[in-house]
C-alpha positions in Angstrom: -0.3 0.3 -0.1 1.3 3.6 -1.2 1.3 6.3 1.2 -0.5 9.5 0.0 1.0 12.7 0.4 -1.0 15.0 3.3 -3.4 17.3 1.2 -2.0 20.7 2.0 -5.2 21.6 4.2 -4.2 19.5 6.7 -1.1 20.7 6.7 -2.4 24.5 7.3 -2.4 24.2 11.0 1.5 23.2 10.8 2.4 25.5 8.3 0.6 28.4 10.4 2.2 27.2 13.4 5.8 27.3 11.7 4.8 30.8 10.2 3.9 32.1 13.6 7.2 30.8 15.5 9.3 32.1 13.0 7.8 35.6 13.6 8.2 35.2 17.6 10.4 38.1 18.9 10.3 37.8 22.5 10.3 41.0 24.2 13.5 40.0 26.7 16.0 37.9 24.7 18.5 37.0 27.0 22.4 36.5 26.2 25.3 36.3 28.0 27.6 38.8 27.8 31.7 39.4 28.9 32.7 42.8 29.4 35.0 44.2 26.7 37.9 43.4 28.7 36.6 40.0 29.8 36.4 41.9 33.8 32.4 40.5 34.0 29.9 38.5 33.0 26.0 39.5 33.0 22.5 38.2 31.1 21.4 41.5 28.9 17.9 41.4 27.8 18.9 42.2 24.1 22.1 42.5 21.7 23.9 45.1 23.4 26.1 48.1 22.1 29.6 49.2 24.2 30.6 52.9 24.4 33.7 54.6 26.2 33.3 58.4 27.4 35.2 60.6 30.2 33.4 61.2 33.1 33.7 63.0 36.1 33.2 61.3 39.7 32.9 64.0 42.0 36.5 65.1 41.2 37.9 61.8 40.0 37.9 61.5 35.8 37.8 58.5 34.4 36.8 56.7 31.1 33.8 54.6 31.8 33.0 51.7 29.3 29.3 51.1 29.2 27.7 48.1 27.7 23.9 48.4 27.9 21.0 46.8 26.2 17.1 48.7 26.0 13.9 46.7 26.1 10.6 48.9 26.4 12.5 52.3 27.4 14.3 50.1 30.6 18.0 50.3 29.9 19.9 47.8 31.4 23.8 48.5 31.9 26.9 47.7 33.3 29.7 50.2 33.3 33.2 49.7 34.2 36.1 52.0 35.1 39.6 51.8 36.5 40.7 54.8 39.2 43.9 55.7 40.1 44.1 53.3 43.3 41.7 50.9 45.6 40.5 53.9 47.9 39.7 56.4 44.9 38.0 53.5 43.6 35.6 52.8 46.7 35.0 56.5 46.9 33.8 56.8 43.6 30.8 54.7 44.3 29.0 57.0 46.4 29.5 59.6 43.1 28.0 57.3 40.9 25.0 56.5 43.1 24.5 60.1 43.4 24.5 61.0 39.8 22.3 58.1 38.6 19.3 59.4 41.6 20.0 63.1 40.3 19.3 61.7 36.7 15.6 60.8 37.2 15.2 63.6 39.8 15.2 61.4 42.8 17.4 61.2 46.4 20.1 58.9 46.5 19.1 58.3 50.2 21.7 58.4 53.2 25.6 57.6 51.5 27.9 56.2 54.1 30.7 58.7 55.1 33.3 55.8 54.8 34.1 54.5 51.2 32.8 50.9 51.3 33.4 48.6 48.5 30.0 47.9 47.3 26.7 49.8 47.2 23.0 49.7 46.1 20.3 51.8 44.8 16.8 51.6 44.3 15.5 55.3 44.0 12.2 56.2 42.3 12.1 59.6 40.7 10.5 61.4 37.5 11.4 62.8 34.3 9.3 64.9 31.9 6.2 63.8 34.0 7.2 60.2 33.6 7.8 58.4 36.8 11.2 56.7 36.7 13.0 53.9 38.7 16.8 52.9 39.1 18.0 49.6 40.5 21.4 48.7 40.9 24.5 47.8 42.6 28.0 49.1 42.6 31.4 47.2 43.2 34.7 48.0 43.7 37.7 45.9 43.2 40.9 46.8 43.7 41.3 49.8 41.2 38.5 48.6 39.2 35.1 50.0 39.4 31.6 48.2 38.3 27.9 49.7 37.9 25.5 47.1 37.1 22.2 49.3 36.9 18.3 49.1 35.4 17.3 53.0 34.8 13.8 53.4 33.0 9.9 54.1 33.5 9.0 52.3 36.4 6.0 50.4 33.9 9.3 49.1 31.7 10.9 47.3 34.8 9.2 43.9 35.8 10.6 43.1 39.1 11.7 39.9 37.6 13.5 41.0 34.8 15.5 43.3 36.7 16.1 40.7 39.2 17.3 38.2 36.7 19.7 40.6 35.5 21.3 42.1 38.7 21.6 38.6 39.9 23.7 37.4 37.2 26.3 40.3 37.1 29.5 38.5 38.3 32.4 40.6 38.0 35.8 39.1 38.1 
């Protein structure tokens, strides 16, 4: 007995499913990324871009390299820089925290007088009438400074996505 080819109509549901799957583009397309100098690993929710620019951290001028991806208006980013010494790297964390809070019109909250090797931020503010949030952590390891942050409209920052990003960040 010979098998007969399936009629095209019987294949329609399968073809439709394949077309829909081919057109699928998940909002969060997580991928592991290593820093340009391999000093960290992180999961980013979209294809990242990397840029380096000079910034001022309360009188300390450094070249900061930022690797970032944006999804629905929220930016997921890791920044790295190198200070002249470990003490100045630790002191720079408070300046980074304050600058990020000011970017969204928020208060950074209390900042420790002693320079700790880690700091965190979870601040809410407003930019152009839109409620904004910045969440992140900062770390100094030797002379190296790290920041892993998510910033954007509050509505574009699902807690589980923010958590996945921050937990995945591992400086080396």
